[in-house]
C-alpha positions, 0 to 999 in steps of 0.5 A: 499499499502507497505511503501518503505524504505527509503534506499530502492534504483534501481540504476541497474547493474551500480553501484556506486562503478563502476560508480566512478571507471570508472571515477576516477584513482589514480596517486599513485598505492597503492591508486588505489590498496586500492580503487580496494579492499578495497572500493569494501569491503566497496561498498559492506557493503552499499549496503547490509546495505540498504544506498540510490544510493545518501547515496553511492556516498556520502560516496564511494566519501569521501573515494576515495577522503580522505582516500584511499591516505593515506593507504600506498603503495601496498604491495609487489609481497609477500603480505608483506607491503612496509611500515609501518606494520600497527596493525590496523588489523589481516592482517597489513591492515590499516583498518576495517570494521565494520557492526552494526546490530543495533536495531527493526526498525534501518537499520544497519549502516556500519562504518570503521577505518583506521591508515593514513599512513605517507610517512617517516613513519617508517624512521628515521624522523617518526620513529613511524608514529606520523605525519599522523594522525594529518595532515590528521584530520587537512586537513579535518578540514580546508576543512569542510569534516566532520560535525559539526568536533571539534578537540580540544579534538584531541589535548587535548588528543594526548598531554597527551597520546602520546609520543612526535613526535620525539621520537625514535623507539630505546628507546621503545625496540624491540617488544614494539611498536606493541603487536598484533593489540594493539600497544604501541601507536600511533592514528586511525580514526574511521569514522560512516556513518550516514544519514546527513554524516560522523562522526569522532572519534580517538583512540589514544594508550597511551602505549609508554607514560606509558612507558616513565612515569614508571607508567600503562597505565590507570594512563595515561590515567586518568592523561589526562582525569583529567587534563581537563578543571573543566567543562569539568571533572564534567560534564562527571560524571566519578569518578565512572567508575576510581574507577572501573576500578582501582578496577577491575585491581587489581581484575581482571588483567585488563589492559586499551589499547585504548582510543577513543574521539569522534571528536565533541566540548567538551560538545557534544563529549564522551570518551570511555576507552578499557580494557580486562582481562583474564577471560570468566565467567559470573562473569568477565562479571556481574562485568564489566556491573555494574561496579562492583555493581555501576550500576542498571542495573534494567532496562535493565534485557532484554539486560542483559540477550541477553548478558549472551546468546551471551557472552556463544554464543561463549566464553561457550565452553573455559577455565574460565581462558584464558592461560597465552600463548594465544594471547592477542585478546582472553582476552575478554573485555569492553568498557566504554563510558563517556559524559556530564551528562550521566553515564558510560555506559558498551559495550562488545568486543570479538575475536571469532577467538579463540573461533570459527573455521572460519567466516561462523561459528561466522555467524551461531552463530550470527543466532542463537543468534537472532532466538531464542531472542525475538525481533530478528526475524526481524534482521535474515533479517540483518543477512543474509544480512550481510552473503551475504555481506561477501560471495560476498567479500570472497566466500569460504574463509569464510568456511576455518578453521581459516579464522578470517575475523569477528575478533570481535563482540560488543554487546551493552545494551540498556532498551527497545531492548535488544542488539545492536550487530556490528561485525569488519572485516579484509579485509585481502587485505594483504596476510601474514600468519596467526597465532594463531586468523588468 
């Protein structure tokens, strides 16, 4: 007799989203707008990823009650944001969703990250939207809404990476706050939708602090890490990574853009440092994943080959050097994770929109990748579930040139199961004019 998939559920036509929507009505028109649009998208992804009905209810209630009210006013009738112009996604929508295809034997996982929008964001009282993420995190912590939430590293890194909360926009100069979707300053929150409940991370952007101090982003990040308590710093084993980052900055013109930290107690938390460089060569890929030869990847032979295949599937047709006038997202990058007692681990990310004409083509290339790999057959089903979820949400838009809903593809190497691939996509509910990668 076949064993039931623990995530399979028979919830009929009355889906958790429909049932919640029939009972839950927001006092704010903005919150109602975000629930009707992005809530529906999250629900479809959870359903496609085979979350049980119980898991869907739990995550959708959390999203409705704790995230939706933080996304700010609805866009105006011309499709422009009414308040703070979020840089969290290419369209200006203050939230992104991601789909982790998992490894062999795993079901996919859904994640999302968002920028909380304060009521005074962009005004003289809060010119850089400096307060919303901290206020939200404190409320979630007080209410015990996220299991094992610990904000000690959050407070440490915000103090070292972000400008003072009274920093004025005029001090940064025109155009210095935002560069595409890599802002010079700010905070975003990420939620992993795991079986045990939501897991929280925060993203911090050190650019304005670097400008304030007259040093590089990397130097700001390094100072923040080195200012941790001595026992926590020693446990991270971060020296090989920091050495490589300085080396790669000189060799590849690498830029450091984002720091992500787990909101867990320091012994369990990890730090992620995001970088990118204007090269699409396999030499850049190989240098990054080996930390300039500091890492032995002999146990990752299959994953390395898979990663090279995926890299070339999207970047192989482009120039080896990204043109200087190309959008910053055209530069492929990596993020490096460090945690207590573990060596640094690299993960690749690239933005397909500069190299691939449509979202449908991105899906076709992912399908081709899994078809070609020895461990990929099982994941073809997951690709089709992902494609169906996007098709239900966006319809024929996926085939349009420059659709750009999938704006990042990432991959992490595993020892025995090849690659863990993740896609990141823009809900695109703000109908602004799209340029470059959109």
